[in-house]
VEXDREN-2710 file (C-alpha; in Angstrom, 1 decimal):
% VEXDREN-2710
k/r/px/py/pz
1/MET/79.2/-16.8/0.2
2/LYS/81.2/-14.9/-2.8
3/ILE/79.0/-15.7/-5.9
4/GLY/80.1/-14.9/-9.5
5/LEU/77.0/-14.1/-11.4
6/PHE/77.2/-14.9/-15.4
7/PHE/74.5/-13.4/-17.4
8/GLY/73.6/-14.8/-20.1
9/SER/71.3/-16.5/-22.8
10/PHE/72.7/-19.7/-23.1
11/ASN/72.1/-20.4/-26.6
12/PRO/73.5/-22.6/-26.0
13/ILE/75.9/-22.6/-23.4
14/HIS/79.0/-24.0/-24.6
15/ILE/82.4/-24.6/-23.4
16/GLY/83.5/-21.4/-23.5
17/HIS/81.5/-20.6/-21.0
18/LEU/82.8/-23.5/-18.8
19/VAL/86.1/-23.1/-19.2
20/ILE/85.4/-19.2/-17.8
21/ALA/83.4/-19.7/-15.6
22/ASN/85.5/-22.9/-14.0
23/HIS/88.7/-20.9/-14.2
24/LEU/86.9/-18.1/-11.5
25/VAL/86.0/-20.5/-9.0
26/GLU/89.6/-22.4/-9.1
27/HIS/91.6/-18.9/-9.7
28/SER/89.8/-16.3/-7.6
29/ASP/88.1/-15.7/-4.4
30/LEU/84.6/-16.6/-5.6
31/GLU/83.4/-19.6/-4.4
32/GLN/80.6/-20.5/-6.5
33/VAL/79.1/-19.4/-10.3
34/TRP/75.7/-18.9/-11.1
35/PHE/74.3/-18.8/-14.4
36/VAL/71.7/-16.3/-15.3
37/VAL/69.9/-17.3/-17.6
38/THR/68.4/-14.1/-19.2
39/PRO/64.3/-14.7/-20.0
40/HIS/63.4/-14.0/-23.4
41/SER/62.4/-10.5/-23.9
42/PRO/58.8/-10.0/-24.7
43/PHE/59.9/-7.2/-26.9
44/LYS/62.0/-9.0/-29.3
45/LYS/61.1/-11.0/-31.7
46/LYS/61.6/-15.0/-31.0
47/SER/64.3/-15.5/-34.0
48/THR/66.5/-18.6/-32.8
49/LEU/66.1/-17.9/-29.3
50/LEU/65.1/-21.7/-27.7
51/ASP/62.2/-21.4/-24.5
52/ASN/64.1/-20.3/-21.3
53/TYR/63.4/-23.5/-19.8
54/GLN/65.1/-25.1/-22.8
55/ARG/68.0/-22.9/-21.9
56/LEU/67.9/-23.4/-18.6
57/GLU/67.8/-27.2/-19.2
58/MET/71.2/-26.9/-21.1
59/VAL/72.4/-24.8/-18.4
60/TYR/71.4/-27.4/-15.6
61/ARG/73.0/-30.4/-17.8
62/ALA/75.9/-28.4/-18.2
63/THR/76.8/-27.6/-14.7
64/LYS/75.5/-30.7/-13.0
65/ASP/79.3/-32.4/-13.0
66/TYR/80.6/-29.4/-11.4
67/SER/79.9/-28.2/-7.6
68/LYS/80.8/-24.9/-7.9
69/LEU/78.9/-24.0/-11.4
70/LYS/75.0/-23.7/-10.8
71/PRO/72.2/-22.6/-13.1
72/SER/70.0/-19.8/-11.9
73/ASP/65.9/-18.8/-12.9
74/ILE/66.0/-15.9/-10.8
75/GLU/65.2/-13.4/-13.5
76/PHE/62.5/-15.8/-14.9
77/ASN/59.9/-14.4/-12.3
78/LEU/61.1/-11.0/-12.0
79/PRO/59.2/-8.1/-14.3
80/GLN/60.5/-7.3/-17.8
81/PRO/62.2/-6.0/-19.4
82/ASN/64.8/-6.3/-16.6
83/TYR/67.7/-4.6/-15.4
84/THR/71.2/-6.0/-13.7
85/ILE/70.2/-3.6/-11.1
86/ASN/67.0/-5.6/-9.9
87/THR/68.2/-8.9/-10.1
88/LEU/71.2/-7.7/-7.9
89/VAL/68.8/-6.0/-5.5
90/TYR/66.3/-9.0/-5.1
91/LEU/69.2/-11.5/-5.2
92/GLN/70.6/-9.3/-1.8
93/GLU/67.0/-9.3/-0.7
94/ARG/66.9/-13.1/-0.7
95/TYR/70.5/-14.0/0.2
96/PRO/71.5/-11.4/2.7
97/ASP/74.4/-13.2/3.8
98/TYR/76.0/-13.4/0.3
99/ALA/78.3/-11.5/-1.9
100/PHE/76.8/-10.9/-5.3
101/SER/79.7/-9.8/-7.9
102/LEU/79.3/-9.2/-11.8
103/ILE/81.4/-11.4/-14.4
104/MET/81.6/-10.1/-18.2
105/GLY/83.4/-9.8/-21.0
106/GLU/85.8/-6.7/-21.6
107/ASP/83.8/-5.7/-24.4
108/ASN/80.9/-5.4/-22.2
109/LEU/82.4/-3.2/-19.6
110/LYS/83.0/-0.8/-22.4
111/SER/79.5/-0.4/-23.1
112/PHE/78.9/-0.5/-18.7
113/HIS/78.8/3.5/-18.3
114/LYS/75.2/3.0/-20.3
115/TRP/73.5/0.2/-18.0
116/LYS/71.2/1.6/-15.4
117/ASN/72.0/2.5/-12.2
118/HIS/75.7/1.0/-13.2
119/GLU/77.1/3.8/-10.7
120/LEU/75.2/2.0/-7.8
121/ILE/75.8/-1.4/-9.3
122/LEU/79.6/-0.6/-9.2
123/GLU/80.1/1.0/-5.7
124/ASN/77.9/-2.4/-4.1
125/HIS/79.3/-5.2/-6.5
126/HIS/82.8/-6.4/-7.9
127/ILE/83.1/-7.1/-11.7
128/TYR/85.3/-9.7/-12.8
129/VAL/86.0/-8.8/-16.1
130/TYR/87.5/-11.7/-18.7
131/PRO/89.3/-11.1/-21.8
132/ARG/88.1/-11.2/-25.3
133/ILE/90.4/-11.0/-28.5
134/SER/90.7/-7.4/-29.9
135/GLY/93.7/-7.1/-31.0
136/HIS/94.3/-3.9/-28.2
137/THR/93.7/-3.4/-24.8
138/ILE/89.8/-1.8/-24.9
139/GLU/89.9/1.5/-22.2
140/THR/87.5/2.3/-20.2
141/PRO/86.2/4.9/-17.8
142/PHE/86.3/2.3/-15.1
143/ASP/89.9/1.2/-15.6
144/GLY/92.0/1.7/-11.7
145/HIS/88.3/0.9/-10.0
146/ASN/88.8/-1.0/-6.8
147/ASN/85.6/-2.9/-7.7
148/ILE/86.9/-4.4/-11.3
149/HIS/89.5/-7.3/-11.2
150/HIS/90.8/-8.6/-14.6
151/ILE/91.2/-11.4/-14.8
152/SER/93.9/-13.5/-17.2
153/ALA/91.0/-16.2/-18.2
154/PRO/91.6/-18.0/-21.1
155/ILE/90.5/-16.4/-24.0
156/MET/87.5/-18.6/-25.6
157/GLU/86.7/-17.4/-29.1
158/LEU/83.6/-19.1/-29.5
159/SER/80.3/-18.0/-29.7
160/SER/76.4/-19.7/-29.6
161/THR/75.7/-17.8/-32.6
162/PHE/78.5/-19.9/-34.6
163/ILE/77.8/-22.7/-33.1
164/ARG/74.0/-22.5/-34.1
165/ASN/74.5/-21.3/-37.8
166/ALA/77.3/-24.5/-37.8
167/ILE/74.5/-27.2/-36.3
168/LYS/71.9/-25.2/-39.4
169/GLN/74.8/-26.1/-41.9
170/GLY/75.2/-29.6/-40.5
171/LYS/78.3/-29.4/-39.0
172/ASN/79.9/-31.3/-36.4
173/VAL/79.7/-29.0/-32.8
174/GLN/80.2/-31.8/-30.4
175/PRO/83.3/-30.8/-29.4
176/MET/82.6/-27.6/-28.8
177/LEU/79.7/-28.4/-26.3
178/PRO/79.8/-30.3/-23.0
179/GLN/78.4/-33.8/-23.8
180/HIS/75.3/-33.8/-21.6
181/VAL/74.3/-30.6/-23.5
182/TRP/75.3/-32.2/-27.2
183/GLU/72.9/-34.9/-26.4
184/TYR/69.8/-32.8/-25.9
185/LEU/70.7/-30.7/-28.1
186/ASP/70.6/-34.0/-30.5
187/GLU/68.0/-35.3/-28.7
188/MET/65.3/-32.6/-29.2
189/ASN/66.7/-31.3/-32.7
190/PHE/67.8/-27.8/-31.8
191/TYR/68.7/-25.3/-34.0
192/LYS/68.4/-27.1/-36.9
END
């Protein structure tokens, strides 16, 4: 089975995340997308990041109506700070029959050369890159690599930071969030 890994803090998960993930499972060879909730780093101050399990709960609620989209807490039990290469090695050992690919925005591909063991990741895994609004094509050292696939997913100019700030200001963000996530945020009074 071909699995796309969509890493993020998902603080909160919003419709932009779902649109990109759903586009990939419907318009590429990926059969599922796993939303890998990144744990809070013990070396960073808490700021507005919700607890790991609260963010996982939001991802669960956002994806429960989509059979090809899954929440994942796989990084919660890995040593911190964690690197993507460690997660990929762990997943490959745990699910030897699955092929894991990464999903990232083109802005992340630009700094991919700084990732730990990025050459190993690129050698063993495909990377699906979705577009960002930048006004120009972002050139990277990886242009033309066989394992990098630029996808023409809809461009979603929506961020979790924007949503958190809008909630803090008392704005209505309901249309930007999956309904189940909105209900959970509202019920728990998050980000206010």
